[in-house]
N, C-alpha and C positions, 0 to 999 in steps of 0.2 A: 413797703415798697410802691414808691409813687412817683411818676415823673413830671416834669414841667415842659409846657411847651415852648419851642423857638423855632428860628427861621430854618433852621436845618434839620429838625426833627424833635421829638421827645429827648429829655435829658434826664436822667436819673436825681431824684434828690432824696432818696433814702440809702438804704444799705447797698453796699457796692462790692461785698465779699462774701463769695459762694463757697463754704466747704462743707465736709461731710455729705457729697453727694447721694451717697446709697440711703440717706434718710429719704429723699425724692426719689429714688427709684422705687424703694420700699412702699411710697403712698401710691404712686402710679400704679405699680404691680397690685397693690392691694384694691385699686379701684378696676382692675381688669385691663389696664393698658400699659403702654411701654413709657417712659418718661422721654426718650430720644425721638419718639413719635409726635410729640406735643411741645418741645422746645429745644432749642439747639444750645448746647453748651460747651464751651471750647476751654480747653483746660491749659493754664498759664504756667509752663514751667519755670519761671522767673517770679517769684511771690511778690518782690517787690523792690523798688529801688530807693535807697537810704542816701539822703544828702546832709553833711554838717557843716556849720559855718566856717571851720578851719578848712573847707575845699575837698576834704576825704569824702568817698562815695564808697557805698557796699551794695552789692546784689545778692539775694538770698533767692535758695532754689528749693522746688520740692525734692531735690537730690540731697541727701544729707552730706556725702562726700563733695558734691559739687561748692556745696555751701560752705562747708570746712576749708576748702582749696581757695575758696574767695576771702575766707575770715583770714587766712594765714596770709594773702596776700596785703590784707587790709591791716592787720595788727600783728603779724607774727605768728611762729609757730605754737607758743604757749597759748594764745587766744583760742587757736583752732582746737586745741585739744580741751581747753574749757568748753568751747561749743559742743564737743561730742560728747562730752561727759552731760553738759545739760541737756541734750537732746535725746541722750539714752533714758535720763531721767524722767524728762516730758513724757516720753512714750510710756515708761512704767505707768505712771500717773495716769495717764489715759486710759490704758487698759484697766487698770484696777478700778477706776471709778466710773467709767462710761455705764458698765449694768447697775451698780447699786444707786449711782446718783442722775445721770442723763436720761437713761431708758427706765428706770423706775418711777412709777406715778406715786409713789409714797415713800420717799428716801427717808432713812433714818440716821442720827449719829451712831447708833449700834452697828448699822451695816457699812457706815462710813470707818469706823474704827475697826471692824473688821476684816476691810479692804485692806487697810493701813498695817495693821499687825500681819496680813499674809506674805509681806516684806517688808521687814523691820526699817530700810532705808526712807520708807514712804513715811514713817512717823512724825518727821520733823515737820512736815508740811502741814501737819494738823495741830501743831502745838499753838496755845494761845500767844497772840502776838507775832506769830511768825508771818511777816508781811513779805510780798513778791519783792521789794527794793531791797530788804535784809537779805533774802535768799541769793539775790543778784550779785549783793555787795559781796558775799563769801564766793561767788563761784566765777565771776569775771574780775579780772584784773584790770580792763581796759573800760573807762567809765563811758566810751560810746557805745558798748554794748549793752553794758547795764542800761544806759537810756533806751537803746532800741528794743530789748525784751520786756522790759518795765512798759513799754507803749501797749503791750497785749492787755493790760488791765483795762485800758480804755475801750477795747471790745465789750467788756460789761458794764461799762458806765461807772468805771473808779479809778484811783490813781494808785500806782504801785507803792505808795509810802501807807496805803490804809488796806487794800486790798490783800486776801490772804495769800500766802506761799502756793497754795494749791493751783491758783490762775494759772503758774505756769504752764499747765497742761496746754492751754490754749494753743501755746506754739505747735505741740504735736496735731491739733486739728487742722492748723494752716499747712505744716509741712507734707501733711499725707495727702495734700492736694487742695488747689483752687481753680476755680471755672469760672471764667466770663459768660454770662447769658447772651448770646447773640440779640441785639437788638435793646440790649438795657435790661437791669434786674427786674423791673416792672413784668416782663413777658412771662416770668415763672409766674407770678401771680395770675396772670391772664390765662394762660395755660390750665393751672387748676381751677379758674372760675370755667373755662371752657369744659373741662372735666365733669364737674360738678353739675353743671346743666344736661350734659349728655348722658349723664346717669339719672336725669329726672327731677335734678332740683331746680328751686326757683330763687332768682335774684331781684330783690328790691334795693337799686343803688340810690343813693342820694336823699334818701329818707331817714329822717329823724327818729330815733327812739327817746321818748319822753319819761316812759314809767315800766318798771317791771311789774307784772300783777302776781300777788300771792294770797291764798288763803290759808286756813288752818292745814292743810295736806301739802301744802308747798306751791310751786310754780303752776300758775294757770296762763300765763302767757305775757304780752308785752303790748304797751299803747304805743302806736304809731303816730306822729304828726301828720295831720290835722285829726285829732281824737280817732282813731282809726285802731280798735282793739285787733291785735292778732293773737288767737288762742295756742297754747303749746303746752305739750305734756313735758316736754324738756327745751332747756333753753342754755345756748353757751355764749356766754359775755366775753368778747375776746378785745376789749378796751383795756385802759389802766385800771385795775382792780380798786384804785383809791376811787375812782369816781363813784363806785358803790357806797364806800365807807363814806363819803363826803355827801349823799344824798343827792346826786345827780340824776340818778334814776328811781326816786321816792324813797320813800321812809322805811318801808318794809323789808328792805335790804341794805341798810346801814349797818346791821350787824357782821355783815361779810367784808372780810378782808381789812378787820381794824387795824391791824398791823402796820397799814400802809400809812397810817395818820402816825403813829408812833416813832417810824424808822425814817431817818433821812432819805431825800430823794436821789438818786443816780444821778449822773452827770447829764447835762442835756449837749446841744452844738449850734455853731453858727455856721449855715448850709449854704455854699454858693453854687448856683446852677446857671451856667451860661455857655454862649458859643463865642469863640474868638481865635486867633492865632497865637501859638504858644512861640516863643523864642528864648533861645541862650542857653537852654539845657534839654539833653537828650532824655525823654521820657519814656517811660513805660506805662502799662495799664495800670497798675498802684506805684505812688509815689511818695515819701514821706520826708517833708525839711524839715529837720529837728532846731527846736531852740538850743542857745546855749547852757542853758541853766534849767535844767527840768525841776529841780526841787522849785524855783522860784514861779515857774508855770504853774504847778499844780496849787501851790501857794495862792496864786492869784485866783485861781478859780475856786478854791477854797472859800475865799473872801468874796466871791460873787462879782469879781473884775475881769475884764478882757485884759489877758496879760499882752505886755506892749510888744512882746518876742515870744509868739505862741508856736508849738510844733504845728505844722500845716500838713494835711493830709492832700494829696492831690489825685483823682481819678481822672485820668483820660481814657473818657468813654470810647472813642474810635480807635484806640491804639490796643495792639495786642501781639504776641509772637508770629500769628499767623499772617499778619497782613503790614504793608509799609505804612510808614509815619503820613499821616495827611498834608497835604500841601497846601489846604484852604482851612476855613474857618472848620473848627472842631467842637465837640463838645466836654465840657468840664465839671466835674463836681468835686468842690473844696469843702474839707469840713476842719473845723477848729474845734476843740473841746471846751465847753461852758459849763457855768452853773445854773441848775435849774432854777426856776423863779417861780413863787407861788403868787406874786403881782406882777402886772405889767409892768414893763419899763416906762420911767417918768418922762422921757422924752427919746423917742422911738428914732426919730432925724439923727440925733445926735450919737445914739447907740450906733445905728448903721455906720455912721462916718468913721467914728472910733474902731470899730470892727473892720470896716474897708482899709485903713491906714495900716492897723496891725497886720491884717492879711497879705496884702499886696506890697508894703514896704519889707517884711520879712523876706518874703518869695523875691522880691528884685534884689536885695541884699545879699541872697543865696543864689542869684544869677538866672531866675525865672522871671519873665513880663509876658503880659497879654495884650493884644490889640485887637479890636477895643477893649480898654478895662471898664470891668463890670459895674453896673449902678447898683443901689441900693436895693430896687427892685429883682434883682437878681438874689438877693438874700434872705435866708428863712431864720429867724431868731427863736431864742426859746420861748418867749411870748407868743411867736406865731406858732409854735408847737403845741403850746398849751390850747391854742384857738382850735387845731387840727385833732387834737388829742384830749378831749375835756377829761379835767381830774387829773391830768399826769403830772403837773407844774411845770410842762415844758421836758420832764427828763424822760429820755430816750429808753432807759434801759428799766424801768422799773423802779424798786426801791434801791437805796446804796449796797453795793456787795461789800462794802467793807466791814471786816471783822470774820473772826472764824465761822461764826454761826449763821452768817446772813444767808447764805445759799440753803439753809434749813427753814428760814422764816418767811420763805416767800409763799403767797398763797397756791394753795395745791389745786388741783382741778375740780376735785369735790368739794362743795360748800355745805353749810349746816343746813341750809334750805334744799328740801327734796326737790328734785328736778332743774336745780341752777348748777351751770358747771361754769368753770371758768377756762379760758387758754389767752396764749400770746406772750409777749415778752415780757409781761409784768407777771407771769405766774411762773412756777416752778416748768423747766429746769433754769429758766432766766433768758435772757435776750440773746440776741444773734437770729441769723436766719434759721439753720438748722433746730436750734434750740424751741424756737417759736414753732416752729414745724412739730417738733417732738411734744411739745405742748398739747395740740390739738389731738394728737394720738392718744397721749394720756385722758384727755377730756372722752372721746370718742370709746375708749375702754371701759371707762367708768360708767358711762350710757349704757353701754350694752350689758355690764355686769349689773348695775339697777333695775334696767328693764327687765333682765332675765329673772331677777331675784323677786319682784313683783308679780 
């Protein structure tokens, strides 16, 4: 979660969708506080507004029947019935796999199989080669709905053509409720930091860590630049685990998370954060402008290219169901999916111009304009993300989610070095705001168990 500055206030430049609110209620409760006393969350009954090149438009809601009625008006009675069946199955999958997968610090194929066998209809989601796109092609006759629900693969940094069918459970997490953080998503991180300090914690911000110190018994601390050792009995590394494997924190920890060097990276993104006036389309807080051909879009990403006609997500940060649309400049975050990148772009200026044309020409063709038009200074590229998060190769979700076993191959909280633990979106249970928070819970539980045993 990070903001960038503008003339009208901070603009989010990181995640924008907050689901599974109970994860953060549990976190604050465990610290002896109430979430509502530290940050204001506003529920958005309309989850997102979706636009297509053919002029069609669809809103989806946190009320299943309201979504079904909207889909019936959009694509007919048959499509509404298909959606209801899909939503029921997504809910069943979420219930079955939340405990053995998301909330377990040590998931296993045995536990996943047991969860699937408890409800035989779920087994097909675990079959080798069962992709989200394949599942959607069987469940929806309208290609626009396949495209819409296939987009949820991007929530974990993947393509619907490579991500497992099990990813369909992400829909249930969103249907169960989406919240807007008053003032921007970064306010949640600030609230967590304040609570940490209130409990006696100390924050050293803007300080580079250069090496994790290890002896024959395990972790002894970390070196902070310039040449400042900090002793520690337990250390949680919350960056991309690939930085450990590639030696960015010293040779002593390169045997940790070596899987991150063998498995491809997840998607990255091009992220625009700027203030402007929008015209031509009535926007909600979350908006998606779809490409005409999703297969071509994801093929371009797989080839490392900026798609000439991408799907574009637009977060209108100052809009919500509880407030009127702004009449002056407002804050926007626009996201395009992109390929991760191990090496920097050869021509940064050309890349930004190509992205600018692809982004705003696509939006203009779909009826949305901005004044003034943002410049390349408002753009964060995959190369920029690698600089912000060393070792990530710009991937925003850690390693690729493609393949049935991908979720089980993520690094876990406990490592082979005593006293060294991992957390963050690059570790189990994966990317996304609540998932990253749960990874911290798994790390805390491992530390408490290990300290207790010693």
